[in-house]
N, C-alpha and C positions, 0 to 999 in steps of 0.2 A: 504494500500500500504506500502511496505517496511519493513525493520528492522533497528532499530537504536541502537547504543551502545556507550559506552564511559567510561572514567576514569577521576576522579578529584583527584589530589593529595592534601593531607592535611599536608604533612611533608616537603615541600620545594623541593622535588625531582621531576624529570621529569616523566611524565606518561609512563606506560609500553605499548608502541605502538605495539609490537608483540602480547601482550595479547589482546589488542583491535582488532587487525586484526584477531586473532583467533576467538574471539567472533563474529565478523561480518561474518566470513566464515560459521559458523554454520547456519546463517540465509539466506543462498543463496536461499532456496526455497521461502522465504518471498519476496525476491527481486532479481529475476534472471536476471534482465536487465542491471544492472550496479553496480559498487562498488566504494567506496571512503573512504579514511582515512585522517584525518587532526589532527595536533598537534601544540599547541603553549602554552608556559608557563607551567602551571600545569595541562592543560586539553588536552585530546585526544578524538576525536570523530570518530566513524566508522559507515558505512552505507551500506546497500544493497537496491537497488532501483527497484521498480516495476513501470514502466512508465504508468501513468494514465492521468496526467495533464501536459501540456508542455513537449512533448516527446523529445524535443531537449536537447542538453548538457547544455543549459543555466539553466535547472532545476535540474542539478546534485547536489548531496549531498555528504558529508557535504557542505553546502553553506556558503560562506564567503562574507560579505558585508564590504569591506575595508573602504568605506566612513563613515559608521555608527559604525564601530568597533565591529560588531556582527557576530557570527557564529551560525549555527544551524544544528542539525541532528534530524529527527523526523519521525514519522509513523502516517499516517492517511489521512484525506481529509477535507478541509475546504469548505463547500458547498456554503458559501456566500463570497468567496474570491474575486469575481469580484466586488461586491458592496463595499467591504472594500478597494479594490485597487483604485476604483474611488474616494472614500472619502479621502484616503491618498494622491492621486495625487492632490486633491484640497488643501491639506496642503503643497504642494511643493515637495513631495517625487518623485524621479525619479526611474524608474524600468528598469532593464536590462534583465528580463525574463517575461514569462507569467505564472509563476507557483504560486500555493498557498503557497509554501515554502517562497518565497521572501515576500509575503504579511505578513506572520507571523513575519518576521524580522522587517519590517517597523512598523507593528502594535505594537510590543513590544517597539520599540524605541519611538513611539508617545505616547502611553498610559501607559507604564510601566506594572507591574505585572497584573493589572486588565484588560489588553487587552483581557484576556480570556473571559470576560463577553460579548464581541462582537462576539465571534466565534460561528458559527453554524456548527457543524461537529463532527468528531471523531478524537482524536489526543493523542499522547504521545510525548513530545518534550524535548530537552535539548538546551537551548540558553546560549551562552557564551559571556560575555563582555570582549573584548580584553584588555581594559585599566585597569579595576579594577580586573579582574579575577573572578568576580561573575558569578555563574552558576544558572540558573533557570530550574528546571524540572517541568513538568506539565502533567496532565492527564485529559481527557474529563469528562464531568459531570456524565456520566453513565458507565464509565469504559469500553467502547467498545474497546479501544486500550490499551494494557497492558504495564506496565513499572515495571520491576523487579530490585531490588537493592541488592547490597552486600556492607556492610559498615564495615570498620575496623578503627583503630586509625589512619592509614596512608593514607587511600584513600576511595573514594566512586566509585563503579562501577554500571553501569546501562545497561539494555538491554531490547529489546522487547520480549525476551523469557528467561525462566529460564535455559534451556540447554545451551544457549549462555554464560551465566555467568559461568556455570560449565567449559566451554572450556577455560575460562581465568585463571582457577586454583585458589588456595588459598581460598577455600570455606569450611566453616564448614558444613559438610553434615550429621551431627547427626539429628535424628528425633526430631522435636518439639512436646513434649507430648500434649500440648494444641491443636496444629493443628491436631494431630492424633485423639484427642477426637472429634474435629469438623468433621473430615473426617468420623469417625466411627459412629457419632451420628447425626450430622446436615446434613444428606443425602449427604455426601461427599463434602459439601460446606465448604471451609476454608476462612473465611472473611479476608480481608486485615486489617492490614499489614502483617499478618502471611502467611507463606507457610509451607509445610510439612517439610522443612529443616530449621534448626536453623539459618544457615548462609545466608539465602535469605529472603528478605521481598518484598512487592510490594507497590508502592505508591497508596494510596487509590484513588478511583474515586473522581472527582471534587476537587482535591488537587493540591497545588503547594509546591515544596520543594525548598527553596532558600539556596544555599551554598555560604555563604559570604566569602570575601577574608581571614578573620581570621579563617575559617573553621567552624564557627557557622552554624548549620543547623536548619531551621525553616520550619515546615509544616503548611500550612493554608488551610482551606476548603473555597472554593469560591462560592459554590452553594449547596442548598439542597431544595428539593420540599416540599411544605406545603400541608399536607393532611387534611386541614380544609375547611369548607365552606366559600365562599366569599359573602359578603353582596350584591355586585353588580350583583350577579347571583342568588340571592335568589328567584326571581320570574320567573326563567326560567322553561319552560314546558319540558316534556320529548322530544318533537320534537325539541325544542331549543337546548337541549343537543346533540341530534343526529346530527343535522345540524352543530353544532360547532365542534363536533368530526370529522365528515366527511370532513369538510373544512380544519381543521388542518392537518388531514392525507393527504389530497390532496396536501397541500403545502409541507409536509414532503417528499412525493414521488417525486414531481417535483424537489425539492432541490437536491435529490440524483441522478438526471440525469446528473449532472455536471461531464463531463469527455471528454477527447479527444480520447476515444475509445468507442466501443459499450457497452451498459449496458443491461444485461439480467435479468431474474427473476427466482428464485427457486419456483416451484409450487407443493406443496404437495397435493392440493385438499381440504385443510381446508379453513375455512372462512378467515383467516388472509392473507395467501399468495394469495388466490383468489381475495381478495379485492385490494391488491396491483396491481395485474395484470389488474384488471378492471380499476383502476385509471390511470395506465400507458397508457392503451388503450385510455382512455378518454383524456389524455394529448397529444394524437397524436402519440403514439409509435406503428405504424403499423408494422406487421411482427415481433413483439417482440419475442426474443428467450426465451423460457421457458423450464424448465427442471424438470422432476419427476423421482424418483428412486423407484425400486421395487426389492424384493428378492423372492427366492423360498419359498413356504409355507412349514412349518415343523410342524408335529403333529397337523394338523388342524388349525394352526395359519396362517392367511392370510399374505402374504408378500408384498402386494402392495395395493395402493388405486387409481389405475389408472382411475377407472370409474369416480371418482370425478374430477380429474385433467383434464381428457379428455373433460368433460362438459365445463369447464372454457376455455380451449384452443380453443375449437370449437366456443364458444360464441364470443370470442374476436379475433379470427383469428390469433393466435400466431404461430410462427415457433416452434412447440412443439417437444421436444425430450424425449421419454420414455427410461429411462436407466434401463435395466434389469441386475441385478447382479446375476451371477451364484454362487451357494454355494461354488464352488471350489475357488472362488476369495476371500471369506471371511477370511479364516484362514491366508493366506499370508498378507492380508491387515491389520489384527490386529497388526502385528508388526510395520508397518508403522504408523498406527494411534497412537499407544502408543508412538512411537518415536516423533510424532508431538505434543504430549501433553506437555504443559509447566508445568502442575501439573497433578496429578492423577485425571482422570475424569471417573466415573464409568458408566455413561450413555451409553446405547447401541447406542444412536444416533451418538456418535462420529465416529463409524466405517461407519455408513451410510453417514454421512457428508463427511468423508474422501474420500470414493469411489465416491460419487456424485461430489465432488469438482474436483477429478481427471478427470472425464469425461467432466464436464462443462468447465474446463480450456482449453480444446481443441477447444472451440468455442468462448468464451468471456473472458475478464480479470476482469469484474466487474459484480456483481449480487446484486439485492435487495432480501431481505429475510424477512419472517414474524415473526422472533423471537421477543419476548418481549410483544406481545399482551396479553398473558395469565396473566402475572405479572402486567401489567399496567391496564388491564380492568377486572381483577378478573375472569379468565377463569378456575381456578382449583377448585376441589371439596371441598377443605378445607376453602374456603372463606365464603360460606353461613352459616356454623356453627359459624363462628366468629361473626356473626351478632345476634346470640341468646343472650338472657338475661344473661345466664351463662358465656358468654365470654365478658361481658361489662366491668368488672373490670380488672385491670392489671393482677391479679393472674389468673382470669378466662380465659383471652385471651392467656396468656402463656400456660396454661394447654391445651386449645383447640388446639392451634397451634402445640404444642409438640406431642399431641396424633396423629395428622394427618401426620406430616411431619418428625418427628425424627425417625431414623432407629431402635433405641433400647433404653431401659432405663439404668440406672446406673448399675443395677445388670447384665444385659446382656453384657454391655460393660466390666465390671470387669471379667466376665467369659471368655471373648474372648481375651483380650489384656494382654500380659505378665506384671508382676508386675513392671519391670524396666521402663515401658513406661506409666504407669497409671498416668493421670493428677490428681492433687489435686482437691477435690470437684467435681463440675459439671460445667466446664467453658462454655459449649454450652448453657445450660439453663441460666446461668448468662449473657451471651451475649444477648440472646433473651430478657430477662427481662429488661436489661439496655436499649436496643433499643426501646422496646415497651414503656418504661417509659418516653422517651424524649417528650418534648413539640412538638406540631404540628400534632398530630394524636390522636383523642379523642375516637374513636370507635374501637372495636376489628377488624373489617374489614380494617379500615384505617391503624391500626398498622401493620397488616399482609401485606397489600399491600406496605406500605413504606419499610418494611424489605425486601420483595421479590424484589421490584423494585431496591433498592439501594445496596442490598447485594447478595441475592440468585441469582438473574438474572445475576449479574456481574460475579459471580464465578461459574456459571454452564452454562446456555444456551449461554450467550454472549461469554464467553471464548471458548466454544466449536466451535462456528461459526468462531471466529478469528483463532484459532489454526488449524482447519481442512481445511478451505479455503486457508489460507496462506501457508499451506503445499504444495500447488500446484500453488502458485503465483496467487491466485484468491482473489480479494478484495470483501468482503461481506459488504453490507450496510443495515442497519436496520431502516427503517422509523418509526416503532413503538417506537423507542427510540429517536426520535427527541425531544429535551428537551422542546420545546414549547408544543408539544402534551402531554408529560408526566406531565407537570405543569397543563395543562387543565384537564386531566383525574384525577389527584390527588384531585382536588376540586369538582369533580362530586359526587353527593350523592351515597353512597355505594349501596343502594338498586337498583339503576339503573344499576349498573355494575353487581351485582349478579343475576339480573333477567334473565329469559329465560335460566336457567341452566348455567349461567355464561356468561360474556361479553355481557350482555343484550343490553346496549346502543350501542355497536359496531355492534352487529348483526342487530339491527333495522336500524342503519345507512347504513349498507351494503346492505340492501334490495333495496336501491336506485340505486345500481350499479351491483350486481352480482345475478345469479340465486338462487331462494329460496331453491332448492334441495341441494345446497352446504352449505347453512346456517343451514338448519334444520337436517342435517345428524348427526349421533353420533360422538362424539369427537374422533379424531384419533391421532396417534403418528407415528413417523418413525418406522415401524415394522421391527425388526431384529430377526426373529424366531430362528436362530441358536444360538444366545446368550441369548435368553429368556429361553431356555431349554438346559442346559449344558449336552452334551453327546458326545461320540466318540472322535474325535481329539480335540475338544474344552475342553472337560473334561480332556484329557491327558495333554493339555497345562497348565491348571490350576494346576493339580497335580504336574507336573514337576516344575512349578514355586514355589509352596509352599514347595517342598521337595529339592529344589536346595541348594547346599552348602551355597550360599550367604544368603538365607532365614533362614537356620538353624543357621548360625553364628549370624545373626541379631537378631533372636528370638523375632520378633514383637508380635507373637500370641502364645497362650498356645497350646502346641502340642495336648493335649486331645481335645481341641475345634476344631482344624483343622481336626483331625480324625473324629469327629462327623459330620462335614459339608461334608467331602469327602464321608462318608458312605451313605449319603442321599443328593446328590448334588443339587437337586431341591426341597428339602423339607422345607427349611427355607427361607421365604420371608419377607422383611421389609414391614411396613404399605403401602409404595408406590410401592409395588410389585417388589422391587429390590431383586436380588438373593444375599443372604449373602455370599455365597462362592465366587461368582464373585467379590464382593466388596473387600474382603481381597486379592484375587488373583491379581486383577488389580493393587493394591498398590504394591505388590511384583514385578509384571511384569514391572511396571513403574520404580521402583528403580533399578532393574536389567538392564533394557534397557539403562538407563542413567548412568550405571557404578557405582552406589552407593553401596558400599560393606562394610562389617565389622560391628562389634558391634556399634550401633548408639545411645545408650541410653545416 
């Protein structure tokens, strides 16, 4: 829910309220229901509201608690807010609303910075102390909700989206060469705190940034999952693990029903979303609204998986909506989807999610979604090789992961990217190596799962869900990223997760709830055939972007390399079957859409 923004001055001046207002205006799609701006002392906060909990004006933001001297603007949902409210009431706190927003204020006042340890939910917040001027920024454990930052000597600005920060002006929009290396190498994943722009960073997941009265800024990490085995679970059988996973997911799904509006579910027909639907039905959600999307087939590539989603919808008696997208809608939607991206995201799923969200938002304001199961329960093809003896060492696990996941080697990177933008050495491999080397993950599979859960998942699938749903004022909730479930899965023996061609323990648990034909089907993805094979108007769009005056002036890519890719637009694919031409074109399309021009080295 919502979009939050603000400015903290570090130079004794008053905050730029018009800039904060402009930043908030960009986020109208994230919060179409209400707006607010507040300023006091050195801080200004802006907000756009999507009404999900406490639909009255008592839940409006920015929220000011004059009694406690605290103000807040935030984005997200606290699923256990009612329990926290009861606990805080027992400590003598009085409430003037029924919102989770007010619970955050009281919880911070009662427990200080570590109040986040008690939160079960998704969030990115800014809390301001009236009397001291201290500001605390925070982000949820798995980065479900974004928080972008722009810092100068004079001020700190923050917002729920990167384009919002651009609207405030005074941003260094030069390309960050290290971030570009991640984008071109680490399968378009740019880990926090970097973004593709030098002047914008993002608060890492599970982090707090305290901005003290003297301007000192301190970032602390308050949570990280432990991917080692626990002694108290050493004697668990496979059935014990399956039961524990199912019960934890059952709790996660129930938690995400908290709302004062109806909650629906995205249903792709895969095991993950199907299991969520089954558990929602088990929890008493009769006539649950479910939604599936399909596209026209192109060149023999099937454009939908309705036969699987129909099985689940019929089994659980859902109010099912098949959303069929005509190819004619795809090209115009691309522009909107790219505009909704806070950062360049090369996945074809973005357009599918964008169009799906547009239709779903006509029916509900909240949906549960199956994102995260593959990263948490080892559903991808690169996990089993990480369990081989060759990947047991640090060097071996880095090599195995890189071979499967990275888009290109250093030579391929140097052939494609212009000299002005080349990063020194190999920052993407260095990042992977440093992450794998940290304590708390001793096997190759555990190292890969920890990286994918805390980094790749955050800056690819989860960001995709947030950006594309919020583009239409739709709140997406992801039960597989309930941190209690993630902590449980992290301690599960890797061989139980990689069994049965991936997600073994989850698939076996799912047999207690959903039809076997959905579990034993081939793994599927959001199929978007028109972008899988570039031709016709899609190829024209790509060519125009790469030959545009802004692209030529920027000079990101070597002209001869661009010519080679355009001469054979579907001939060069990355190890994960991504189109190399689409990857470079998407970056240019994003930069041009957001008005970023000029030499940026």
